[in-house]
C-alpha positions as CSV (number, residue, x, y, z in Angstrom):
1,M,82.0,126.3,77.9
2,S,84.5,123.9,79.7
3,W,86.5,126.8,80.7
4,L,83.6,128.7,82.3
5,F,82.9,125.4,84.1
6,L,86.5,125.1,85.3
7,I,86.6,128.6,86.6
8,G,83.5,127.9,88.5
9,A,85.0,124.6,90.0
10,I,88.1,126.6,91.0
11,I,86.0,129.3,92.7
12,F,83.9,126.8,94.6
13,E,86.8,124.6,95.6
14,V,88.8,127.6,97.0
15,S,85.6,128.8,98.8
16,A,85.1,125.3,100.3
17,T,88.6,125.0,101.5
18,L,88.6,128.5,103.0
19,S,85.3,127.5,104.7
20,L,87.0,124.6,106.2
21,R,89.1,127.0,108.2
22,M,86.1,128.5,109.6
23,A,84.4,125.1,110.3
24,S,87.6,124.0,112.2
25,T,87.0,126.7,114.8
26,G,83.8,124.9,116.0
27,K,81.3,126.9,114.0
28,R,79.2,124.0,112.7
29,R,77.2,126.3,110.3
30,W,80.3,126.5,108.2
31,W,80.0,122.7,107.6
32,I,77.2,123.2,105.3
33,A,79.2,125.8,103.3
34,V,82.0,123.4,103.0
35,A,79.9,120.4,102.0
36,G,77.8,122.5,99.5
37,A,80.8,124.2,97.9
38,Y,82.7,121.0,97.4
39,M,79.7,119.3,95.8
40,I,79.3,122.2,93.4
41,A,83.0,122.3,92.8
42,F,83.1,118.6,91.8
43,T,79.9,118.9,89.8
44,M,81.5,121.7,87.8
45,L,84.7,119.7,87.3
46,I,82.7,116.8,85.9
47,L,80.8,119.4,83.5
48,T,84.2,120.6,82.5
49,L,85.3,117.1,81.5
50,S,81.9,116.4,79.9
51,N,82.4,119.4,77.6
52,G,85.7,118.0,76.2
53,M,88.6,119.2,78.3
54,A,91.2,116.6,78.9
55,L,91.5,115.3,82.5
56,G,95.2,116.0,82.9
57,V,94.7,119.6,81.8
58,A,91.6,120.2,83.7
59,Y,92.7,118.6,87.1
60,G,96.2,120.3,86.8
61,I,94.7,123.8,86.4
62,W,92.0,123.0,89.1
63,A,94.5,121.7,91.7
64,A,97.3,124.2,91.1
65,S,95.0,127.2,91.0
66,G,93.3,125.9,94.3
67,V,96.7,125.7,96.0
68,A,97.7,129.1,94.9
69,L,94.5,130.9,95.5
70,T,94.0,129.3,98.8
71,A,97.5,130.4,100.0
72,I,96.9,133.9,98.8
73,F,93.4,134.2,100.3
74,S,94.6,132.6,103.5
75,K,97.1,135.4,103.9
76,I,94.5,138.0,103.2
77,I,91.6,136.7,105.3
78,F,93.2,134.8,108.0
79,K,96.5,136.7,108.3
80,E,98.5,133.4,107.7
81,H,102.1,133.6,106.7
82,L,103.1,133.7,103.1
83,T,106.9,133.6,102.9
84,L,109.1,134.3,99.8
85,V,109.7,130.7,99.4
86,M,106.0,130.0,99.5
87,S,105.5,132.7,96.9
88,I,108.1,131.3,94.7
89,G,106.5,127.9,95.0
90,I,103.2,129.4,93.8
91,L,105.0,130.8,90.8
92,V,106.5,127.4,90.2
93,V,103.1,125.8,90.3
94,I,101.6,128.3,88.0
95,G,104.6,127.7,85.6
96,G,104.0,123.9,85.8
97,V,100.4,124.3,84.9
98,L,101.3,126.6,81.9
99,M,103.7,123.8,80.7
100,I,100.9,121.3,80.9
101,E,98.6,123.6,78.9
102,L,101.3,124.3,76.3
103,G,102.1,120.7,76.1
104,S,98.5,119.7,75.6
105,G,98.2,122.0,72.5
106,S,95.0,123.6,73.8
107,I,96.6,127.1,73.8
108,H,97.0,128.4,70.3
């Protein structure tokens, strides 16, 4: 169950961050989406931890996934640049999270 909560936390965190971009254009209605999505994201992260996932593992996956997905969706939605170096950085982040997972012993 903790993995489902973590996936939900990631989805809402990325949604909130992408909504920040819309809110920054002066469209105040997006502020509600930002606040609501961050509240849900943190609530789901708390539920992830309450269901037994280690903090280092949960936060590492949550943060790294958020960075990678936000960069990718920013490219798709907002036409922002995603260079080769940035793409390699995303792969390095994913590799780092995988190493944390393997080191924690939670992947069998």
